FIDREN-375418 format. One record per residue (C-alpha): residue in one letter; x, y, z. Coordinates in nm, 3 decimals, m for minus. Layout:
<atoms>
- A, X, Y, Z
...
</atoms>
This chain:
<atoms>
- M, 7.458, 11.321, 7.687
- K, 7.482, 11.544, 7.989
- R, 7.229, 11.439, 8.247
- C, 7.020, 11.691, 8.435
- F, 6.961, 11.592, 8.795
- G, 6.749, 11.890, 8.886
- W, 6.390, 11.919, 8.771
- C, 6.140, 12.194, 8.731
- S, 5.785, 12.189, 8.859
- A, 5.498, 12.426, 8.908
- G, 5.275, 12.261, 9.162
- A, 4.902, 12.277, 9.193
- G, 4.831, 11.919, 9.290
- A, 4.958, 11.669, 9.542
- E, 5.217, 11.531, 9.298
- A, 5.369, 11.873, 9.237
- G, 5.373, 11.954, 9.605
- A, 5.554, 11.631, 9.681
- G, 5.809, 11.707, 9.409
- A, 5.878, 12.052, 9.548
- S, 5.939, 11.900, 9.890
- A, 6.180, 11.644, 9.746
- S, 6.372, 11.917, 9.566
- A, 6.375, 12.122, 9.883
- S, 6.525, 11.836, 10.081
- R, 6.797, 11.787, 9.821
- E, 6.887, 12.156, 9.812
- G, 6.871, 12.223, 10.185
- G, 6.563, 12.443, 10.152
- G, 6.240, 12.444, 9.963
- G, 5.882, 12.539, 9.902
- S, 5.626, 12.559, 10.177
- V, 5.283, 12.700, 10.231
- E, 5.287, 12.963, 10.503
- S, 5.088, 12.817, 10.794
- R, 4.959, 13.154, 10.906
- D, 4.863, 13.273, 10.559
- G, 4.723, 13.004, 10.333
- L, 4.779, 13.217, 10.023
- L, 5.151, 13.278, 10.089
- W, 5.422, 13.041, 9.960
- H, 5.800, 13.070, 9.976
- T, 6.124, 12.879, 9.938
- D, 6.415, 12.872, 10.176
- L, 6.752, 12.974, 10.036
- K, 6.870, 12.763, 9.743
- P, 7.205, 12.788, 9.561
- H, 7.264, 12.917, 9.210
- S, 7.588, 12.944, 9.015
- S, 7.704, 13.264, 9.185
- G, 7.521, 13.279, 9.518
- D, 7.182, 13.190, 9.664
- F, 6.820, 13.279, 9.587
- S, 6.472, 13.264, 9.733
- I, 6.120, 13.307, 9.596
- A, 5.798, 13.417, 9.765
- V, 5.445, 13.446, 9.627
- V, 5.115, 13.561, 9.769
- Q, 4.793, 13.496, 9.579
- A, 4.509, 13.748, 9.563
- N, 4.322, 13.664, 9.243
- D, 4.079, 13.375, 9.218
- S, 4.337, 13.209, 8.990
- L, 4.699, 13.307, 9.047
- E, 4.809, 13.519, 8.750
- D, 5.174, 13.556, 8.856
- Q, 5.438, 13.296, 8.776
- G, 5.804, 13.285, 8.880
- Q, 6.099, 13.066, 8.794
- V, 6.474, 13.026, 8.858
- L, 6.692, 12.803, 8.639
- A, 7.044, 12.744, 8.769
- S, 7.331, 12.565, 8.597
- S, 7.709, 12.570, 8.617
- S, 7.731, 12.821, 8.333
- A, 7.446, 13.061, 8.404
- T, 7.149, 13.152, 8.620
- Y, 6.816, 13.256, 8.469
- F, 6.526, 13.403, 8.664
- G, 6.191, 13.538, 8.560
- V, 5.875, 13.697, 8.698
- F, 5.572, 13.675, 8.471
- D, 5.272, 13.884, 8.578
- G, 4.960, 13.789, 8.385
- H, 4.644, 13.988, 8.322
- G, 4.313, 13.894, 8.167
- G, 4.357, 13.546, 8.313
- P, 4.652, 13.315, 8.388
- E, 4.693, 13.166, 8.041
- A, 4.968, 13.395, 7.908
- S, 5.186, 13.399, 8.220
- R, 5.170, 13.019, 8.247
- F, 5.260, 12.988, 7.881
- V, 5.560, 13.222, 7.916
- N, 5.673, 13.036, 8.226
- A, 5.662, 12.711, 8.030
- R, 5.834, 12.829, 7.712
- L, 6.061, 13.131, 7.745
- F, 6.360, 12.974, 7.919
- S, 6.368, 12.684, 7.674
- H, 6.422, 12.940, 7.397
- L, 6.664, 13.145, 7.604
- H, 6.897, 12.861, 7.695
- G, 6.826, 12.609, 7.420
- I, 6.689, 12.339, 7.647
- D, 6.518, 12.037, 7.496
- A, 6.217, 11.998, 7.722
- L, 5.944, 11.737, 7.738
- V, 5.635, 11.922, 7.849
- L, 5.370, 11.714, 8.018
- W, 5.025, 11.868, 8.006
- F, 4.772, 11.789, 8.275
- D, 4.417, 11.893, 8.351
- H, 4.385, 12.128, 8.049
- F, 4.684, 12.325, 8.174
- F, 4.614, 12.656, 8.004
- F, 4.247, 12.671, 8.093
- S, 4.218, 12.542, 8.447
- V, 4.427, 12.498, 8.757
- G, 4.667, 12.222, 8.665
- F, 5.038, 12.173, 8.680
- I, 5.330, 12.134, 8.448
- T, 5.659, 11.951, 8.490
- F, 5.970, 11.990, 8.280
- F, 6.197, 11.689, 8.250
- F, 6.523, 11.814, 8.104
- A, 6.660, 11.516, 7.915
- E, 6.948, 11.698, 7.753
- F, 7.112, 12.027, 7.826
- A, 7.184, 12.175, 7.485
- S, 7.496, 12.384, 7.443
- E, 7.449, 12.757, 7.411
- Q, 7.508, 12.867, 7.056
- G, 7.734, 13.167, 7.073
- G, 7.652, 13.231, 7.438
- L, 7.403, 13.473, 7.588
- S, 7.354, 13.804, 7.406
- V, 7.100, 14.077, 7.344
- E, 7.012, 13.909, 7.014
- V, 6.952, 13.571, 7.182
- I, 6.723, 13.738, 7.435
- R, 6.526, 13.924, 7.168
- K, 6.482, 13.604, 6.968
- A, 6.362, 13.419, 7.277
- F, 6.098, 13.685, 7.346
- T, 5.991, 13.688, 6.981
- A, 5.963, 13.309, 6.964
- T, 5.754, 13.298, 7.281
- E, 5.524, 13.572, 7.151
- E, 5.480, 13.394, 6.818
- E, 5.402, 13.064, 6.988
- F, 5.138, 13.223, 7.207
- L, 4.990, 13.395, 6.902
- Q, 4.958, 13.056, 6.734
- L, 4.785, 12.916, 7.043
- V, 4.538, 13.205, 7.036
- K, 4.471, 13.157, 6.664
- Q, 4.398, 12.790, 6.723
- S, 4.173, 12.831, 7.025
- W, 4.006, 13.172, 7.037
- R, 3.692, 13.056, 6.859
- S, 3.621, 12.813, 7.141
- R, 3.777, 13.033, 7.411
- P, 3.756, 13.395, 7.288
- K, 3.883, 13.540, 7.616
- I, 4.230, 13.400, 7.553
- A, 4.276, 13.679, 7.297
- S, 4.272, 13.929, 7.583
- A, 4.514, 13.735, 7.806
- G, 4.860, 13.885, 7.836
- S, 5.163, 13.886, 8.059
- C, 5.433, 14.123, 8.172
- C, 5.770, 13.955, 8.144
- L, 6.077, 14.037, 8.355
- V, 6.381, 13.817, 8.295
- G, 6.729, 13.824, 8.438
- A, 7.035, 13.620, 8.346
- I, 7.383, 13.602, 8.494
- A, 7.664, 13.453, 8.286
- D, 8.039, 13.519, 8.306
- N, 7.981, 13.784, 8.572
- V, 7.754, 13.982, 8.340
- L, 7.392, 14.059, 8.427
- Y, 7.124, 14.082, 8.158
- V, 6.782, 14.232, 8.238
- A, 6.498, 14.216, 7.985
- N, 6.156, 14.358, 8.049
- L, 5.805, 14.390, 7.908
- G, 5.549, 14.566, 8.125
- D, 5.572, 14.699, 8.477
- S, 5.736, 14.427, 8.683
- R, 6.059, 14.573, 8.816
- A, 6.421, 14.478, 8.881
- V, 6.611, 14.659, 9.157
- L, 6.972, 14.607, 9.262
- G, 7.082, 14.641, 9.621
- R, 7.445, 14.754, 9.637
- R, 7.672, 14.879, 9.908
- G, 7.701, 15.257, 9.912
- A, 8.022, 15.441, 9.829
- D, 8.092, 15.490, 10.199
- G, 8.060, 15.115, 10.259
- G, 7.757, 15.173, 10.479
- A, 7.388, 15.159, 10.391
- V, 7.254, 14.953, 10.102
- V, 7.161, 15.169, 9.803
- A, 6.884, 15.091, 9.552
- E, 6.956, 15.101, 9.179
- R, 6.667, 15.041, 8.940
- L, 6.763, 14.815, 8.651
- S, 6.442, 14.806, 8.447
- R, 6.201, 15.051, 8.291
- D, 5.830, 15.044, 8.378
- H, 5.632, 15.013, 8.054
- N, 5.322, 15.159, 8.213
- V, 5.128, 15.459, 8.084
- G, 5.120, 15.594, 8.436
- E, 5.472, 15.710, 8.343
- E, 5.467, 16.037, 8.150
- E, 5.752, 15.921, 7.926
- V, 5.554, 15.615, 7.817
- R, 5.243, 15.825, 7.744
- R, 5.453, 16.061, 7.533
- E, 5.606, 15.767, 7.347
- L, 5.263, 15.627, 7.259
- T, 5.130, 15.966, 7.154
- E, 5.425, 16.009, 6.917
- L, 5.371, 15.661, 6.773
- H, 4.999, 15.726, 6.716
- P, 4.969, 16.095, 6.617
- D, 4.635, 16.033, 6.443
- D, 4.468, 15.881, 6.750
- S, 4.373, 16.142, 7.009
- R, 4.242, 15.868, 7.239
- I, 4.539, 15.635, 7.230
- V, 4.580, 15.704, 7.603
- T, 4.291, 15.810, 7.825
- Y, 4.237, 15.853, 8.197
- N, 3.983, 15.592, 8.300
- R, 3.888, 15.429, 8.631
- G, 4.150, 15.622, 8.824
- A, 4.445, 15.547, 8.596
- W, 4.596, 15.621, 8.255
- R, 4.513, 15.341, 8.010
- I, 4.581, 15.254, 7.647
- K, 4.248, 15.282, 7.460
- G, 4.091, 15.314, 7.804
- I, 4.169, 14.947, 7.877
- I, 4.523, 14.846, 7.967
- Q, 4.802, 15.018, 8.159
- V, 5.107, 14.833, 8.023
- S, 5.240, 14.920, 7.679
- R, 5.449, 14.605, 7.626
- S, 5.362, 14.242, 7.692
- I, 5.347, 13.886, 7.568
- G, 4.995, 13.816, 7.443
- D, 4.716, 14.077, 7.449
- V, 4.653, 13.967, 7.092
- Y, 4.332, 14.171, 7.069
- L, 4.547, 14.487, 7.099
- K, 4.808, 14.370, 6.849
- K, 4.609, 14.217, 6.563
- P, 4.363, 14.462, 6.404
- E, 4.218, 14.184, 6.188
- L, 4.086, 14.010, 6.499
- S, 3.864, 14.302, 6.601
- G, 3.708, 14.296, 6.255
- D, 3.618, 13.928, 6.267
- A, 3.239, 13.887, 6.281
- L, 3.250, 13.589, 6.517
- Y, 3.493, 13.764, 6.751
- Q, 3.265, 14.067, 6.754
- K, 2.982, 13.840, 6.861
- L, 3.176, 13.649, 7.127
- A, 3.388, 13.926, 7.277
- A, 3.411, 14.301, 7.315
- P, 3.647, 14.398, 7.031
- V, 3.863, 14.710, 7.030
- P, 3.860, 14.872, 6.683
- L, 4.223, 14.905, 6.570
- T, 4.401, 15.018, 6.256
- R, 4.741, 14.905, 6.385
- P, 4.886, 14.744, 6.702
- V, 4.883, 14.957, 7.018
- V, 5.087, 14.718, 7.238
- T, 5.425, 14.565, 7.149
- A, 5.635, 14.267, 7.259
- E, 5.971, 14.442, 7.206
- P, 6.166, 14.412, 7.534
- S, 6.387, 14.672, 7.695
- I, 6.723, 14.506, 7.759
- R, 7.003, 14.623, 7.985
- I, 7.350, 14.472, 8.027
- R, 7.563, 14.540, 8.333
- N, 7.883, 14.391, 8.471
- I, 7.841, 14.264, 8.826
- K, 8.057, 14.467, 9.061
- Q, 8.212, 14.393, 9.398
- N, 7.965, 14.620, 9.580
- D, 7.659, 14.451, 9.422
- L, 7.483, 14.254, 9.695
- F, 7.150, 14.125, 9.566
- L, 6.879, 14.163, 9.302
- I, 6.506, 14.197, 9.362
- F, 6.282, 14.093, 9.073
- A, 5.914, 14.143, 9.151
- S, 5.574, 14.191, 8.995
- D, 5.410, 14.531, 9.023
- G, 5.200, 14.411, 9.318
- L, 5.509, 14.465, 9.534
- W, 5.601, 14.806, 9.394
- E, 5.248, 14.941, 9.443
- H, 5.322, 14.937, 9.816
- L, 5.701, 14.952, 9.859
- S, 5.957, 15.194, 9.720
- D, 6.282, 15.071, 9.571
- E, 6.466, 15.199, 9.878
- A, 6.229, 15.030, 10.124
- A, 6.264, 14.703, 9.932
- V, 6.645, 14.691, 9.946
- D, 6.630, 14.771, 10.319
- I, 6.435, 14.445, 10.361
- G, 6.608, 14.231, 10.099
- I, 6.440, 13.897, 10.180
- A, 6.170, 13.756, 9.950
- K, 5.921, 13.636, 10.210
- R, 5.957, 13.950, 10.420
- L, 5.915, 14.169, 10.112
- V, 5.582, 14.004, 10.032
- Q, 5.467, 14.032, 10.392
- A, 5.570, 14.398, 10.409
- A, 5.377, 14.479, 10.091
- V, 5.064, 14.302, 10.218
- A, 5.095, 14.484, 10.551
- E, 5.115, 14.818, 10.367
- A, 4.813, 14.727, 10.155
- A, 4.619, 14.638, 10.469
- K, 4.717, 14.966, 10.634
- K, 4.578, 15.161, 10.337
- R, 4.245, 14.983, 10.396
- E, 4.266, 15.054, 10.771
- M, 4.312, 14.683, 10.831
- R, 4.576, 14.466, 10.994
- Y, 4.778, 14.199, 10.818
- D, 4.611, 13.940, 11.043
- D, 4.276, 14.051, 10.902
- I, 4.400, 14.006, 10.543
- K, 4.505, 13.646, 10.611
- H, 4.141, 13.549, 10.652
- V, 4.021, 13.715, 10.331
- E, 3.947, 13.465, 10.054
- K, 4.119, 13.467, 9.717
- G, 3.933, 13.676, 9.465
- I, 3.797, 13.906, 9.734
- R, 4.153, 13.962, 9.852
- R, 4.226, 14.122, 9.514
- L, 4.032, 14.425, 9.638
- V, 4.314, 14.480, 9.889
- H, 4.626, 14.385, 9.693
- D, 4.738, 14.215, 9.372
- D, 4.915, 13.882, 9.330
- I, 5.276, 13.940, 9.432
- T, 5.581, 13.741, 9.322
- V, 5.931, 13.822, 9.447
- I, 6.263, 13.662, 9.355
- V, 6.574, 13.770, 9.543
- I, 6.909, 13.671, 9.392
- Y, 7.202, 13.707, 9.631
- L, 7.539, 13.766, 9.468
- S, 7.861, 13.616, 9.598
- H, 8.197, 13.731, 9.464
- G, 8.448, 13.451, 9.405
- G, 8.500, 13.140, 9.614
- S, 8.492, 13.086, 9.988
- D, 8.751, 13.224, 10.230
- D, 8.947, 12.898, 10.237
- G, 8.996, 12.904, 9.862
- E, 8.745, 12.630, 9.786
- E, 8.489, 12.679, 9.513
- G, 8.154, 12.826, 9.609
- E, 7.825, 12.643, 9.607
- G, 7.789, 12.699, 9.233
- S, 8.025, 12.400, 9.183
- K, 7.730, 12.164, 9.253
- F, 7.614, 12.235, 8.898
- E, 7.930, 12.097, 8.736
- G, 7.886, 11.802, 8.503
- G, 7.570, 11.938, 8.341
- N, 7.344, 11.951, 8.644
- V, 7.052, 12.188, 8.613
- D, 6.811, 12.291, 8.886
- C, 6.485, 12.460, 8.799
- T, 6.260, 12.599, 9.071
- N, 5.910, 12.718, 8.986
- A, 5.669, 12.894, 9.213
- P, 5.332, 12.714, 9.231
- V, 5.090, 12.752, 8.943
- D, 4.829, 12.828, 9.208
- V, 4.905, 12.869, 9.580
- F, 4.549, 12.801, 9.694
- S, 4.532, 12.471, 9.503
- L, 4.870, 12.363, 9.638
- H, 4.750, 12.433, 9.991
- A, 4.421, 12.248, 9.935
- A, 4.584, 11.935, 9.787
</atoms>
């Protein structure tokens, strides 16, 4: 059995916070709550198999709906940003399950404090690192997304009668993987992946978008939905200042959002009584990811994976000019404050929930790419994962709760 010496935690209590600190000490960097902004959390640089990475999160909602995760081993690096809506249940579920399908990890999941329905925490203990069957591929990624979607559907079927709102919980899902110098990017929703690469002249860093926004604010996505639903003149409507599917949701692809995928649910008498059903004849949202494969090139410097809360305030080009997770989050919050004729210092004192009126939850993962070993011919930091070691770093389940613990 190959032992895994890293561990994965999403902290919302004192135990999780202590674990993150221990991991940070071991890796030479780690999670901390920003002293000047109690809703901002970030890691210092940590190594992955082909470079370093960092994560930063700022909470705006009453319960943090974003989740983020990096799983690093000797053979591959996986990273994901999961932006929930309609509550945190779907994004937490995806964060707990998707990578286990993607990499074939046998995981013991410990559930605490009614994990899916309140602010709790989850810890993965990886007892055995299963071998990848056939390696990473588009088919493996599609199957991982499908399995996660099906599992969440089963959870909804089992629990919606006692918790009907879970049927309207969903999550955008942006996943990246690096294996054998190949980058895979899979996406549902409007979180975004952007590459920072050195320009042809060797000078300024150039932004290259690697994902497609599945948001009906994009004309191409509206046209796609209209073609798929020619008999529904109101499949997309302009409502509350934005284009929305059935006047409700902006993203056209997600994990969850069962009420927009299962027409039989809207016809259930009890569901009609407990919730506000959307009459459907067929699904209007899908869980089919867009997947892109790209060889990593010598001029590729870093990847930015972030929830749409970042991209509402920063362009791709502005983001690659910054290129540091914590600073990206701070820059986005500063821009949001400016739009409200406020200062960032003013935003720091706004409570969660109310802060959502200024900006969304924001999660940023920056993956720095090294090319080959060090100058003296020794192996790079990725060698620490030899022998089956795995390190999994999760952003907190809830920044506010971590800070209050």
